[in-house]
C-alpha positions as CSV (number, residue, x, y, z in Angstrom):
1,M,51.9,-4.2,17.5
2,M,48.9,-6.1,18.9
3,N,45.7,-5.7,16.9
4,N,42.1,-5.8,18.3
5,S,41.6,-9.4,17.0
6,S,44.5,-10.6,19.1
7,L,43.4,-9.1,22.4
8,P,42.0,-11.5,25.0
9,Q,38.3,-11.7,25.1
10,L,36.0,-12.1,28.0
11,P,34.1,-15.5,28.1
12,E,30.4,-15.2,27.3
13,R,29.4,-16.1,30.8
14,S,31.3,-13.0,32.1
15,L,30.0,-10.4,29.6
16,T,27.4,-8.8,32.0
17,S,30.1,-8.7,34.8
18,Q,31.6,-5.7,32.9
19,G,28.6,-3.6,34.0
20,V,29.1,-4.6,37.7
21,L,32.6,-3.3,37.6
22,Y,31.4,0.1,36.3
23,R,28.5,0.6,38.8
24,P,30.4,3.1,41.0
25,L,31.1,5.2,37.9
26,Q,27.8,5.4,36.1
27,D,24.1,5.6,36.8
28,I,22.9,2.9,34.4
29,E,24.3,-0.2,32.6
30,I,23.6,-0.2,28.9
31,Y,24.0,-3.5,27.0
32,V,24.1,-3.6,23.2
33,E,24.5,-6.3,20.5
34,D,27.7,-5.8,18.6
35,E,31.2,-5.2,19.8
36,E,32.1,-3.1,16.8
37,S,29.4,-0.6,17.7
38,K,30.8,0.2,21.2
39,A,32.8,3.3,20.3
40,F,30.1,5.1,18.4
41,Y,27.4,4.0,20.8
42,N,29.4,5.6,23.6
43,E,29.5,8.8,21.6
44,L,25.8,8.8,20.8
45,V,24.7,8.0,24.4
46,G,27.2,10.5,25.8
47,R,25.8,13.3,23.7
48,L,22.3,12.2,24.5
49,T,22.5,12.1,28.3
50,D,25.5,14.3,29.1
51,A,23.5,16.7,31.4
52,E,21.3,14.1,33.1
53,L,23.2,10.8,33.5
54,R,26.7,9.5,34.2
55,I,27.5,7.0,31.5
56,K,31.1,5.8,31.0
57,S,30.6,2.9,28.6
58,V,28.1,0.5,26.9
59,F,28.7,-3.2,27.0
60,P,28.4,-5.4,23.9
61,L,26.9,-8.9,24.3
62,R,27.9,-10.4,21.0
63,G,24.6,-10.7,19.2
64,K,20.8,-10.4,19.4
65,L,20.2,-13.9,20.9
66,K,22.8,-13.3,23.7
67,L,21.3,-9.9,24.5
68,L,17.8,-11.3,24.8
69,E,19.1,-14.2,26.9
70,E,20.9,-11.8,29.3
71,C,18.0,-9.4,29.5
72,K,15.6,-12.2,30.5
73,K,17.8,-13.4,33.4
74,F,19.1,-10.0,34.6
75,N,17.8,-9.5,38.1
76,A,20.0,-6.9,39.7
77,E,18.4,-3.8,41.2
78,H,20.9,-1.5,39.5
79,P,19.4,0.4,36.5
80,A,20.1,-1.4,33.3
81,L,18.7,-1.3,29.7
82,F,19.3,-3.8,26.9
83,L,19.2,-2.1,23.4
84,L,18.0,-4.3,20.5
85,D,18.0,-3.5,16.8
86,G,14.6,-3.9,15.1
87,D,15.8,-5.5,11.9
88,L,13.3,-7.0,9.5
89,D,11.0,-8.1,12.4
90,W,10.5,-4.5,13.3
91,V,9.9,-3.5,9.6
92,A,7.3,-6.2,9.3
93,G,5.6,-5.2,12.5
94,K,6.3,-8.3,14.5
95,E,6.0,-8.3,18.3
96,F,9.1,-8.4,20.4
97,P,9.4,-10.2,23.8
98,S,7.8,-8.1,26.6
99,L,10.8,-7.6,28.8
100,E,10.9,-4.8,31.4
101,R,14.5,-3.7,30.6
102,L,14.4,-4.3,26.8
103,F,14.4,-1.3,24.4
104,V,13.9,-1.9,20.7
105,H,15.2,0.9,18.5
106,P,12.3,2.4,16.6
107,C,14.2,1.8,13.3
108,Y,16.0,-1.0,11.5
109,C,19.2,-0.7,13.6
110,V,21.2,1.8,15.7
111,E,23.1,2.9,12.6
112,N,19.9,4.4,11.2
113,Y,20.4,7.3,13.6
114,L,23.5,8.2,11.6
115,F,21.7,8.7,8.3
116,C,21.8,12.5,8.7
117,D,22.3,15.5,6.4
118,Q,23.9,17.5,9.3
119,A,26.5,14.9,9.9
120,M,27.3,14.5,6.2
121,V,27.7,18.2,5.7
122,E,30.3,18.3,8.5
123,L,32.2,15.3,7.1
124,I,32.2,16.9,3.6
125,V,33.6,20.2,5.0
126,E,36.3,18.3,7.0
127,N,37.3,16.1,4.1
128,T,37.5,18.8,1.5
129,G,38.9,21.7,3.5
130,T,37.7,24.0,0.8
131,L,33.9,24.0,1.0
132,T,31.8,26.0,3.4
133,R,28.9,24.4,5.1
134,D,26.4,26.2,2.9
135,D,28.3,25.0,-0.2
136,A,28.5,21.5,1.1
137,R,24.8,21.5,1.9
138,E,23.9,22.7,-1.6
139,K,26.1,20.2,-3.4
140,L,25.0,17.4,-1.2
141,N,21.3,18.1,-2.1
142,W,20.1,15.7,0.6
143,K,16.4,15.8,-0.2
144,H,17.0,14.8,-3.9
145,M,19.5,12.1,-2.9
146,R,17.0,10.5,-0.5
147,Q,14.2,10.5,-3.1
148,A,16.1,9.4,-6.1
149,H,18.6,7.0,-4.6
150,V,17.5,5.9,-1.2
151,G,13.8,5.8,-2.1
152,P,14.2,2.6,-4.1
153,L,15.9,1.0,-1.1
154,V,12.8,1.6,1.0
155,D,10.7,-0.2,-1.6
156,L,13.2,-3.1,-1.6
157,F,13.2,-3.4,2.2
158,I,9.4,-3.5,2.2
159,D,9.8,-6.5,-0.1
160,F,12.5,-8.0,2.1
161,A,10.1,-7.7,5.1
162,V,7.3,-9.4,3.2
163,A,9.6,-12.3,2.3
164,H,10.8,-12.4,5.9
165,S,7.2,-12.8,7.1
166,L,5.9,-15.2,4.6
167,Y,9.0,-17.1,3.3
168,P,11.8,-16.6,5.9
169,E,14.1,-19.2,4.3
170,L,14.5,-16.9,1.2
171,P,17.7,-14.9,1.3
172,T,17.0,-11.2,1.5
173,I,19.3,-8.7,3.2
174,S,22.2,-11.2,2.9
175,T,22.2,-10.2,-0.8
176,G,24.2,-7.2,0.3
177,I,24.5,-3.7,-1.2
178,G,27.5,-4.8,-3.4
179,A,25.2,-6.7,-5.7
180,L,23.1,-3.6,-6.3
181,L,25.8,-1.2,-7.4
182,K,27.2,0.1,-10.7
183,Q,30.4,1.9,-11.3
184,K,31.2,4.0,-14.4
185,S,35.0,3.9,-13.9
186,R,37.6,2.9,-11.4
187,K,38.2,6.5,-10.5
188,T,34.6,7.2,-9.5
189,P,32.8,5.7,-6.5
190,P,29.9,3.3,-7.2
191,D,26.3,4.2,-7.2
192,L,23.0,2.3,-6.7
193,D,21.8,0.6,-9.9
194,I,18.0,1.0,-10.0
195,D,17.7,-1.7,-12.6
196,K,19.4,-4.2,-10.3
197,I,17.1,-3.2,-7.4
198,T,14.1,-3.7,-9.6
199,Y,15.3,-7.1,-10.8
200,L,15.9,-8.2,-7.2
201,R,12.4,-7.0,-6.2
202,N,10.8,-9.0,-9.1
203,Q,12.7,-12.1,-8.1
204,I,11.5,-11.8,-4.5
205,Y,8.0,-11.3,-5.6
206,K,8.0,-14.4,-7.9
207,K,9.6,-16.7,-5.4
208,V,7.3,-15.7,-2.5
209,V,4.2,-15.9,-4.7
210,D,5.2,-19.3,-5.9
211,V,5.2,-20.5,-2.3
212,K,2.4,-18.4,-0.7
213,G,0.2,-17.2,-3.5
214,K,-0.4,-13.8,-5.0
215,D,-3.3,-12.8,-2.7
216,E,-1.3,-13.5,0.5
217,Y,1.7,-11.7,-0.9
218,E,-0.2,-8.6,-1.9
219,K,-2.1,-8.5,1.4
220,K,1.1,-8.6,3.5
221,H,2.8,-6.2,1.1
222,Q,0.0,-3.7,1.6
223,N,0.1,-3.9,5.4
224,I,3.9,-3.5,5.6
225,S,4.0,-0.8,3.0
226,Q,1.4,1.2,4.9
227,R,3.4,0.7,8.1
228,V,6.6,2.0,6.5
229,R,4.9,5.0,4.8
230,D,3.4,5.9,8.2
231,L,6.9,6.2,9.8
232,G,8.3,9.6,10.5
233,D,11.2,8.7,8.2
234,S,10.6,5.8,5.8
235,C,14.4,5.4,5.5
236,D,14.3,3.9,9.0
237,A,13.0,0.7,7.3
238,V,16.4,0.3,5.5
239,S,19.3,-1.3,7.2
240,G,21.6,1.5,8.3
241,K,24.5,-0.8,9.0
242,S,24.5,-2.8,5.7
243,Y,23.0,-0.3,3.2
244,L,22.8,3.3,4.4
245,I,26.3,3.5,5.9
246,P,28.0,2.2,2.7
247,F,25.9,4.5,0.6
248,Q,26.9,7.5,2.7
249,M,30.5,6.5,2.3
250,F,30.1,6.5,-1.5
251,V,28.6,9.9,-1.3
252,L,31.5,11.3,0.7
253,K,34.0,9.8,-1.8
254,R,32.4,12.0,-4.5
255,F,33.6,15.1,-2.6
256,S,37.1,13.8,-1.6
257,S,39.4,11.1,-2.9
258,Q,40.7,10.3,0.6
259,N,40.5,6.7,1.7
260,I,37.6,6.3,4.2
261,N,38.0,4.0,7.2
262,R,34.5,2.6,8.0
263,C,34.9,2.6,11.8
264,S,36.2,6.2,11.8
265,F,33.4,7.2,9.4
266,I,30.7,5.8,11.6
267,F,32.2,7.4,14.7
268,R,32.4,10.8,13.0
269,L,28.7,10.5,12.0
270,A,27.9,9.7,15.6
271,K,29.8,12.8,16.7
272,Y,27.8,15.2,14.4
273,C,24.4,13.6,13.7
274,R,21.2,15.1,15.0
275,I,20.1,13.4,18.2
276,D,16.4,14.3,18.2
277,K,15.5,10.9,16.8
278,L,17.1,9.4,19.9
279,E,14.7,11.0,22.3
280,P,12.7,7.8,22.9
281,L,16.0,6.1,24.0
282,K,16.8,9.0,26.3
283,E,13.4,8.8,27.9
284,A,13.8,5.0,28.4
285,L,17.2,5.5,30.1
286,L,15.9,8.2,32.4
287,N,12.7,6.2,33.3
288,E,14.8,3.2,34.1
289,V,17.0,5.1,36.5
290,I,14.0,6.8,38.1
291,R,12.1,3.5,38.5
292,R,15.1,1.7,40.1
293,K,15.7,4.6,42.5
294,K,12.1,4.6,43.6
295,G,12.2,0.9,44.1
296,S,15.3,1.2,46.4
297,S,14.0,4.1,48.4
298,P,12.9,3.4,52.0
299,E,9.2,3.6,52.6
């Protein structure tokens, strides 16, 4: 059986040609960063625009730099939008290139849209087969989980963003969630270790202060912290892909001992998550289609 890794790949110079082939079938071309995100992106965008736009597929461009490069040189009149993850630059409040067709997600990355109690309740019900939605919602206790477990990650990512701004050579998100976990036994899923998170935050503080000084660190920390606290959802400052998705997988494992396939898990979250947070993306897609149609209309 041929696996995905053995399938032939398009050369990089031909990546945007995929959109050209699909033009008769859809109203807008959507380009994204990662190939592994294609399936759940299609699900999200399909749910978001089902009644207004024909969208058959999004097109991955193999990374942030490639996406920005293609966005800069894209000159076709057909509607197109290039979707970029915000990452630590967004958390830190840095400016992005002013490109007409570029849409920067108003969160760390696209996977942040999947951090959703509604989706988690559905997956718990499906995986257990014994709990009602009300039971699952009560046992999940989403509000407490966010405050007690994810709240410390928000503080950590504020520190990550400070380091990214003042001392970009310092490893931050590359530390990975695995280094911040504890596990009571082999039979139970891991959980976040608050002591490890605190230790990492202290290490970041010391290393940045050694290079930039305490005053500059605290000034930058105050600015970024205020920016994050002003977000509609402070969890949007945490990497959905690298931290929130694994965390949600650990939560689901507490309800069911079934093995969880990451790609399937993410797709199912995309199927059930609330889509109200994606309204800015929907507006950008519709505006791009309207703008191009006006531009091609005869005077």
